[in-house]
LUMLOGU-443315 format. One record per residue: residue number from 1; x, y, z of N, C-alpha, C in turn. Coordinates in steps of 0.2 Angstrom, whole numbers, plus 2048, in hexadecimal, padded with zeros to 3 digits. Example, Ala and Ser with C-alpha at 12.3 -4.5 7.8 and 13.67 -1.06 7.14 Angstrom:
2
<atom 1 <842 7E4 827> <83E 7EA 827> <842 7F0 827>> <atom 2 <840 7F5 823> <844 7FB 824> <840 800 827>> 
***
This chain:
239
<atom 1 <3BF 9DD 49E> <3BA 9E2 4A0> <3BC 9E6 4A6>> <atom 2 <3BB 9EC 4A6> <3BD 9F0 4AC> <3B8 9F0 4B1>> <atom 3 <3BA 9F1 4B7> <3B6 9F1 4BD> <3B0 9F5 4BD>> <atom 4 <3AB 9F3 4C1> <3A5 9F7 4C1> <3A6 9FE 4C4>> <atom 5 <3A4 A03 4C1> <3A5 A0A 4C3> <39F A0C 4C8>> <atom 6 <3A1 A0A 4CE> <39C A0B 4D4> <39C A13 4D5>> <atom 7 <3A1 A16 4D4> <3A2 A1D 4D5> <3A4 A21 4CE>> <atom 8 <3A0 A21 4C9> <3A2 A25 4C3> <3A4 A2C 4C4>> <atom 9 <3A7 A2F 4C0> <3AA A36 4C1> <3A4 A3A 4C0>> <atom 10 <3A3 A3F 4C5> <39D A44 4C5> <39F A49 4C1>> <atom 11 <39B A4C 4BD> <39C A51 4B8> <399 A58 4BB>> <atom 12 <39B A5E 4B9> <397 A64 4BC> <390 A63 4BB>> <atom 13 <38C A65 4C0> <385 A64 4BF> <382 A69 4BA>> <atom 14 <37D A66 4B6> <37A A6A 4B0> <373 A69 4B1>> <atom 15 <36F A6F 4B1> <368 A6E 4B2> <365 A6A 4AC>> <atom 16 <35F A67 4AD> <35C A63 4A8> <35A A66 4A2>> <atom 17 <358 A6D 4A3> <355 A71 49E> <35A A72 498>> <atom 18 <361 A71 49A> <366 A72 495> <368 A6C 492>> <atom 19 <365 A66 493> <367 A60 491> <366 A5F 489>> <atom 20 <36B A5D 486> <36B A5C 47F> <366 A57 47C>> <atom 21 <365 A52 480> <360 A4C 47E> <35A A4C 482>> <atom 22 <358 A52 485> <352 A52 488> <34C A51 484>> <atom 23 <34C A54 47E> <346 A53 479> <345 A4C 477>> <atom 24 <34A A47 477> <349 A40 475> <349 A3B 47B>> <atom 25 <349 A3E 481> <34A A39 486> <344 A39 48B>> <atom 26 <344 A35 490> <33E A35 494> <33C A3C 497>> <atom 27 <341 A40 498> <340 A46 49B> <33C A4B 497>> <atom 28 <33B A4A 491> <337 A4E 48D> <32F A4F 48F>> <atom 29 <32D A4A 494> <326 A4B 496> <326 A50 49B>> <atom 30 <32B A53 49E> <32B A57 4A4> <32B A5F 4A1>> <atom 31 <327 A63 4A4> <327 A6A 4A3> <32E A6D 4A6>> <atom 32 <32F A73 4A4> <336 A76 4A6> <336 A76 4AE>> <atom 33 <331 A78 4B1> <331 A79 4B8> <332 A72 4BC>> <atom 34 <32F A6D 4B8> <32F A66 4BB> <336 A63 4BB>> <atom 35 <33A A66 4B6> <341 A63 4B5> <345 A64 4BB>> <atom 36 <343 A69 4BF> <347 A6B 4C5> <347 A65 4CA>> <atom 37 <341 A61 4CA> <340 A5C 4CE> <345 A56 4CC>> <atom 38 <345 A55 4C5> <34A A50 4C2> <351 A52 4C3>> <atom 39 <352 A58 4C2> <359 A5B 4C3> <35C A5A 4CA>> <atom 40 <357 A5A 4CF> <359 A5A 4D6> <35B A53 4D8>> <atom 41 <359 A4E 4D5> <35A A47 4D6> <360 A44 4D2>> <atom 42 <362 A48 4CD> <367 A45 4C8> <36E A47 4CA>> <atom 43 <373 A43 4C7> <37A A45 4C7> <37D A44 4C0>> <atom 44 <381 A48 4BE> <384 A47 4B7> <38A A43 4B8>> <atom 45 <38B A3E 4B5> <391 A39 4B5> <394 A38 4AF>> <atom 46 <39A A35 4AF> <39E A34 4A9> <3A1 A2D 4AA>> <atom 47 <3A1 A29 4A5> <3A4 A22 4A5> <3A9 A22 49F>> <atom 48 <3AF A20 4A1> <3B4 A1F 49C> <3B3 A1A 497>> <atom 49 <3B7 A1A 491> <3B6 A14 48C> <3B7 A0D 490>> <atom 50 <3B3 A09 48F> <3B3 A02 491> <3B1 A01 498>> <atom 51 <3B0 A07 49C> <3AE A06 4A3> <3A7 A03 4A4>> <atom 52 <3A7 9FF 4A9> <3A1 9FB 4AA> <39C A00 4AE>> <atom 53 <395 A00 4AB> <390 A04 4AE> <38C A00 4B2>> <atom 54 <38A 9FA 4B0> <386 9F5 4B4> <388 9EE 4B2>> <atom 55 <388 9EA 4B7> <38A 9E3 4B7> <384 9DE 4B8>> <atom 56 <384 9D9 4B3> <37E 9D4 4B4> <37E 9D1 4BB>> <atom 57 <377 9D1 4BD> <376 9CE 4C4> <377 9D3 4CA>> <atom 58 <37A 9D8 4C8> <37B 9DD 4CE> <375 9E1 4CF>> <atom 59 <374 9E3 4D6> <36E 9E7 4D7> <36D 9ED 4D3>> <atom 60 <367 9EF 4D0> <366 9F4 4CC> <364 9FA 4D0>> <atom 61 <369 9FE 4D2> <367 A04 4D7> <367 A0A 4D3>> <atom 62 <369 A0B 4CD> <369 A11 4CA> <366 A11 4C3>> <atom 63 <363 A17 4C1> <360 A18 4BA> <365 A1D 4B7>> <atom 64 <366 A1C 4B0> <36B A20 4AD> <367 A23 4A6>> <atom 65 <368 A29 4A5> <365 A2C 49F> <36C A2D 49B>> <atom 66 <36D A2A 495> <373 A2B 492> <373 A31 48E>> <atom 67 <378 A36 48F> <378 A3C 48C> <37D A3D 487>> <atom 68 <382 A39 487> <387 A39 482> <38B A32 481>> <atom 69 <38E A30 47B> <391 A2A 47B> <38C A24 479>> <atom 70 <38F A1E 479> <38C A18 478> <38D A13 47D>> <atom 71 <388 A0F 47F> <388 A0A 484> <387 A03 481>> <atom 72 <38B 9FE 483> <38A 9F8 480> <386 9F3 485>> <atom 73 <381 9F0 483> <37D 9EB 488> <37F 9E4 486>> <atom 74 <380 9E0 48B> <382 9D9 489> <380 9D4 48F>> <atom 75 <37F 9CE 48D> <37E 9C9 492> <384 9C4 492>> <atom 76 <386 9C2 498> <38B 9BD 498> <388 9B6 499>> <atom 77 <389 9B2 494> <386 9AB 494> <38A 9A6 499>> <atom 78 <387 9A1 49B> <389 99C 4A0> <390 999 49E>> <atom 79 <392 999 497> <398 996 495> <39D 99C 494>> <atom 80 <39C 9A2 497> <3A1 9A7 496> <3A0 9AC 490>> <atom 81 <39C 9AA 48B> <39C 9AE 485> <398 9B4 487>> <atom 82 <398 9B9 482> <395 9BF 483> <390 9C0 47D>> <atom 83 <38A 9C2 47E> <385 9C4 479> <383 9CB 47A>> <atom 84 <385 9CF 475> <383 9D6 475> <37B 9D6 473>> <atom 85 <377 9DA 477> <370 9DA 476> <36E 9E1 474>> <atom 86 <373 9E6 474> <371 9ED 472> <376 9F2 473>> <atom 87 <374 9F8 470> <379 9FE 471> <374 A04 473>> <atom 88 <376 A07 478> <372 A0D 47A> <375 A13 478>> <atom 89 <371 A18 475> <373 A1E 473> <371 A24 477>> <atom 90 <373 A2A 476> <371 A30 47A> <369 A30 47A>> <atom 91 <366 A31 47F> <35F A31 480> <35C A2B 482>> <atom 92 <360 A26 482> <35D A1F 485> <35E A1F 48C>> <atom 93 <35A A1B 48F> <35B A19 497> <35E A12 498>> <atom 94 <361 A12 49D> <364 A0C 4A0> <361 A0B 4A7>> <atom 95 <35E A05 4A9> <35C A03 4B0> <355 A04 4B1>> <atom 96 <351 A05 4AC> <34A A06 4AD> <346 9FF 4AE>> <atom 97 <349 9FA 4AD> <345 9F3 4AE> <343 9F3 4B5>> <atom 98 <33E 9EF 4B6> <33B 9EE 4BD> <33F 9E9 4C1>> <atom 99 <343 9E5 4BE> <347 9E0 4C2> <34C 9E4 4C7>> <atom 100 <34D 9E1 4CD> <351 9E4 4D2> <359 9E2 4D0>> <atom 101 <35A 9DE 4CB> <361 9DD 4C9> <362 9DE 4C2>> <atom 102 <368 9E0 4C0> <369 9E1 4B9> <369 9DA 4B5>> <atom 103 <365 9DA 4AF> <365 9D4 4AB> <36B 9D3 4A6>> <atom 104 <36F 9D9 4A6> <374 9D9 4A1> <37A 9DD 4A4>> <atom 105 <37F 9DD 4A0> <385 9E2 4A2> <384 9E8 49D>> <atom 106 <387 9ED 49F> <387 9F3 49B> <38E 9F7 49C>> <atom 107 <391 9F8 497> <397 9FC 497> <398 A02 492>> <atom 108 <39C A06 493> <39D A0C 48E> <3A1 A0A 488>> <atom 109 <39E A0A 482> <3A2 A09 47C> <3A7 A0E 47B>> <atom 110 <3A5 A15 47C> <3AA A1A 47C> <3A8 A1F 482>> <atom 111 <3AB A24 483> <3AA A28 489> <3A2 A2A 489>> <atom 112 <39F A29 48F> <398 A29 490> <396 A2E 495>> <atom 113 <392 A33 494> <38F A37 499> <388 A35 49A>> <atom 114 <385 A36 4A0> <37F A34 4A2> <37C A38 4A8>> <atom 115 <375 A38 4A8> <372 A3B 4AE> <371 A34 4B3>> <atom 116 <373 A34 4B9> <372 A2F 4BD> <36D A30 4C3>> <atom 117 <368 A2C 4C4> <363 A2D 4C9> <362 A27 4CD>> <atom 118 <361 A28 4D4> <360 A22 4D8> <359 A1F 4D5>> <atom 119 <359 A19 4D5> <353 A15 4D2> <34D A17 4D7>> <atom 120 <34E A17 4DD> <348 A19 4E2> <346 A20 4E1>> <atom 121 <34A A25 4E0> <348 A2C 4DF> <345 A2C 4D8>> <atom 122 <347 A29 4D3> <345 A29 4CD> <33E A26 4CC>> <atom 123 <33D A21 4D0> <336 A1D 4D0> <331 A22 4D3>> <atom 124 <333 A25 4D8> <32E A29 4DC> <32C A2F 4D8>> <atom 125 <331 A32 4D4> <32F A38 4D0> <32B A35 4CA>> <atom 126 <32C A30 4C7> <328 A2D 4C2> <321 A2C 4C4>> <atom 127 <320 A29 4CA> <31A A28 4CD> <316 A2E 4CE>> <atom 128 <319 A34 4CF> <315 A3A 4D1> <314 A3E 4CB>> <atom 129 <316 A3C 4C5> <315 A40 4BF> <312 A3B 4B9>> <atom 130 <30C A3C 4B8> <308 A38 4B3> <30B A38 4AC>> <atom 131 <30D A3E 4AA> <310 A3F 4A4> <317 A3B 4A3>> <atom 132 <31B A3B 4A9> <321 A38 4A9> <320 A30 4A8>> <atom 133 <31B A2E 4AC> <319 A27 4AB> <317 A25 4A4>> <atom 134 <313 A29 4A1> <311 A28 49A> <317 A27 496>> <atom 135 <31C A2C 497> <322 A2C 493> <326 A26 494>> <atom 136 <326 A24 49A> <32A A1E 49C> <327 A18 498>> <atom 137 <320 A18 497> <31D A12 493> <31F A13 48C>> <atom 138 <320 A19 489> <322 A19 483> <329 A17 482>> <atom 139 <32E A19 487> <335 A17 486> <335 A0F 487>> <atom 140 <331 A0C 48B> <331 A05 48B> <32F A02 485>> <atom 141 <32A A05 481> <328 A02 47B> <32D A03 475>> <atom 142 <331 A08 476> <337 A09 472> <33C A04 473>> <atom 143 <33E A02 479> <342 9FD 47A> <340 9F6 478>> <atom 144 <33A 9F5 478> <337 9EF 476> <337 9EF 46E>> <atom 145 <336 9F4 46B> <337 9F4 464> <33E 9F3 462>> <atom 146 <343 9F6 465> <34A 9F4 464> <34C 9ED 465>> <atom 147 <349 9EA 46A> <34A 9E3 46B> <347 9DF 466>> <atom 148 <341 9E1 463> <33E 9DD 45E> <342 9DE 457>> <atom 149 <345 9E4 456> <349 9E5 450> <34F 9E1 450>> <atom 150 <352 9E0 456> <358 9DB 457> <356 9D4 455>> <atom 151 <350 9D2 457> <34E 9CB 455> <34D 9CA 44E>> <atom 152 <34A 9CF 44B> <349 9CF 444> <350 9D0 440>> <atom 153 <354 9D4 443> <35B 9D4 440> <35F 9CE 440>> <atom 154 <35E 9CA 445> <362 9C4 446> <35F 9BE 441>> <atom 155 <358 9C0 43F> <355 9BB 43A> <357 9BC 433>> <atom 156 <35B 9C1 432> <35D 9C3 42B> <361 9BD 428>> <atom 157 <360 9BB 422> <363 9B5 41F> <36A 9B6 41D>> <atom 158 <36D 9BC 41B> <373 9BD 419> <377 9C2 41E>> <atom 159 <37E 9C1 41E> <382 9C6 422> <381 9CD 41F>> <atom 160 <380 9CE 418> <37F 9D4 415> <379 9D8 418>> <atom 161 <373 9D4 418> <36D 9D6 41B> <36D 9D8 422>> <atom 162 <371 9D4 426> <371 9D6 42D> <375 9DC 42E>> <atom 163 <37B 9DD 42B> <37F 9E3 42B> <37C 9E9 429>> <atom 164 <378 9E8 423> <374 9EE 421> <36F 9F0 425>> <atom 165 <36B 9EB 428> <366 9ED 42D> <369 9F0 433>> <atom 166 <36E 9EE 435> <372 9F1 43B> <373 9F8 43A>> <atom 167 <376 9FA 434> <378 A01 432> <372 A05 432>> <atom 168 <36C A02 42E> <366 A06 42E> <363 A08 434>> <atom 169 <363 A03 439> <360 A04 43F> <364 A09 443>> <atom 170 <36A A09 443> <36E A0D 447> <36E A14 444>> <atom 171 <36D A15 43D> <36C A1B 43A> <366 A1E 43C>> <atom 172 <360 A1A 43C> <35A A1D 43E> <35A A1F 446>> <atom 173 <35D A1B 44A> <35D A1D 451> <361 A24 452>> <atom 174 <366 A25 44E> <36A A2B 44F> <366 A31 44C>> <atom 175 <362 A2F 448> <35E A35 445> <35A A38 44A>> <atom 176 <358 A35 44F> <354 A38 455> <358 A3F 457>> <atom 177 <35F A3F 456> <362 A45 458> <363 A4A 453>> <atom 178 <35F A49 44D> <360 A4E 448> <365 A4C 443>> <atom 179 <367 A46 443> <36C A44 43E> <36A A41 438>> <atom 180 <363 A42 437> <360 A3F 431> <363 A42 42B>> <atom 181 <364 A3E 426> <367 A41 420> <36F A41 420>> <atom 182 <372 A40 426> <379 A40 426> <37C A39 424>> <atom 183 <381 A39 420> <383 A33 41D> <388 A30 421>> <atom 184 <38C A34 426> <391 A31 42A> <38D A2D 430>> <atom 185 <38F A27 431> <38C A23 436> <392 A21 43B>> <atom 186 <392 A24 441> <398 A22 446> <396 A1B 448>> <atom 187 <39C A17 449> <39B A10 44B> <3A1 A0F 451>> <atom 188 <3A0 A12 457> <3A5 A12 45C> <3A6 A0B 45E>> <atom 189 <3A1 A06 45D> <3A3 9FF 460> <3A7 9FC 45B>> <atom 190 <3AA 9F6 45D> <3AF 9F2 459> <3AB 9EE 454>> <atom 191 <3AE 9EB 44F> <3AB 9E7 44A> <3A9 9E0 44E>> <atom 192 <3AD 9DE 453> <3AC 9D9 457> <3A5 9DA 45B>> <atom 193 <3A4 9E0 45D> <39D 9E1 460> <398 9E0 45B>> <atom 194 <399 9E3 455> <394 9E3 450> <392 9DB 44F>> <atom 195 <398 9D7 44E> <397 9D0 44D> <393 9CD 452>> <atom 196 <395 9CE 458> <391 9CB 45E> <38A 9CD 45E>> <atom 197 <388 9D3 45C> <381 9D6 45C> <37D 9D2 457>> <atom 198 <381 9D1 451> <37D 9CF 44B> <37D 9C7 44B>> <atom 199 <381 9C4 44F> <381 9BC 44F> <386 9BA 449>> <atom 200 <38B 9BE 448> <38F 9BC 442> <396 9BC 445>> <atom 201 <39B 9B9 441> <3A2 9B9 443> <3A5 9C0 441>> <atom 202 <3AB 9C2 445> <3AE 9C8 443> <3B1 9C8 43C>> <atom 203 <3B3 9C2 43A> <3B5 9C2 433> <3B0 9C3 42E>> <atom 204 <3AA 9C1 42F> <3A4 9C2 42B> <3A2 9C9 42A>> <atom 205 <3A2 9CC 430> <3A0 9D3 430> <3A5 9D7 42C>> <atom 206 <3AC 9D6 42E> <3B1 9DA 42A> <3B0 9D9 422>> <atom 207 <3AF 9D2 420> <3AE 9D1 419> <3A8 9D5 416>> <atom 208 <3A3 9D5 41A> <39D 9D8 418> <39D 9DF 417>> <atom 209 <3A0 9E2 41C> <3A1 9EA 41B> <3A6 9EB 415>> <atom 210 <3AB 9E7 414> <3B0 9E8 40F> <3AC 9E7 408>> <atom 211 <3A8 9E2 408> <3A4 9E1 402> <39F 9E7 400>> <atom 212 <39C 9EA 405> <397 9EF 404> <39B 9F6 402>> <atom 213 <3A2 9F6 405> <3A6 9FC 402> <3A8 9FB 3FB>> <atom 214 <3AA 9F4 3F9> <3AC 9F3 3F2> <3A6 9F5 3ED>> <atom 215 <3A0 9F4 3F0> <39A 9F5 3EC> <398 9FC 3EC>> <atom 216 <39C A00 3EF> <39A A07 3F0> <394 A09 3F3>> <atom 217 <392 A05 3F8> <38C A06 3FC> <38E A0A 402>> <atom 218 <394 A0A 404> <397 A0D 40A> <39E A0E 409>> <atom 219 <3A1 A13 40E> <3A8 A14 40E> <3AA A14 415>> <atom 220 <3AF A10 416> <3B1 A0F 41D> <3B6 A15 41F>> <atom 221 <3B4 A19 424> <3B8 A1F 426> <3BA A1E 42D>> <atom 222 <3BE A22 430> <3C0 A21 437> <3BA A22 43C>> <atom 223 <3B9 A1D 440> <3B4 A1E 445> <3AD A1C 442>> <atom 224 <3AD A19 43C> <3A6 A17 43A> <3A6 A16 432>> <atom 225 <3A0 A17 42F> <39F A17 428> <39C A1D 425>> <atom 226 <39C A1E 41F> <399 A23 41B> <394 A1F 416>> <atom 227 <38E A20 417> <389 A1D 413> <389 A20 40C>> <atom 228 <38B A1D 407> <38C A20 400> <385 A1F 3FC>> <atom 229 <382 A19 3FE> <37B A18 3FA> <376 A15 400>> <atom 230 <373 A1A 404> <36F A18 409> <369 A14 407>> <atom 231 <366 A16 401> <360 A12 3FE> <362 A0B 3FD>> <atom 232 <368 A09 3FA> <36A A02 3F8> <36B 9FE 3FF>> <atom 233 <36E A02 404> <36F 9FE 40A> <368 9FD 40E>> <atom 234 <364 A02 40D> <35D A00 410> <359 9FB 40D>> <atom 235 <35A 9FB 406> <357 9F5 402> <35A 9EE 404>> <atom 236 <360 9EE 405> <363 9E8 407> <361 9E6 40E>> <atom 237 <360 9EB 412> <35E 9E9 419> <357 9E6 419>> <atom 238 <353 9E8 414> <34C 9E5 414> <34B 9DF 410>> <atom 239 <351 9DD 40D> <350 9D7 408> <34E 9D1 40C>> 
***
């Protein structure tokens, strides 16, 4: 693991109104003029591949709105093992929990860009804007739904069902960006990451993806998979 990026690379400042993920993020609750208030307390930052964004048990002093790339969330267990608990995509927030310390680690799967806010400044702004507070509640419900989906996913009986459910869930989350109907599904995380997230071994995940490819349900391509039979994969995920 690379060291904690206490001073990530600042990017050229960009007004919030031009943000590509504004419509699907917390910021959608603000009017154009109100975005100036958010823009005034934000900094555009970049994290390199595998760079640590937050470390478990460290003070939670920042809030991040992910605008590009993928973030891996995981907990370190007492025996040193790692349990991946989720992946953040553009439009997702990191650091909204009320706890004063991070309950998990977060690092960049691939290069990540984000809007960074002081937690104190962000909380003050949310408290002064009822629509933003309502949107924050909706975001919290979305995060709860993702956590529940993960529990359901881990309850699947077979490796095929778990992998299929993972692919369907990731496809549906990416569809928030207008990718609905696209058959190419980027998978920037490693198969070991997928295995950890699904509670399977690396070998099992690799065999399962190979089997789905042999059955012409998907095609493994550089950087991800191409869904050849999305309906069949979705049916398997619901088995």
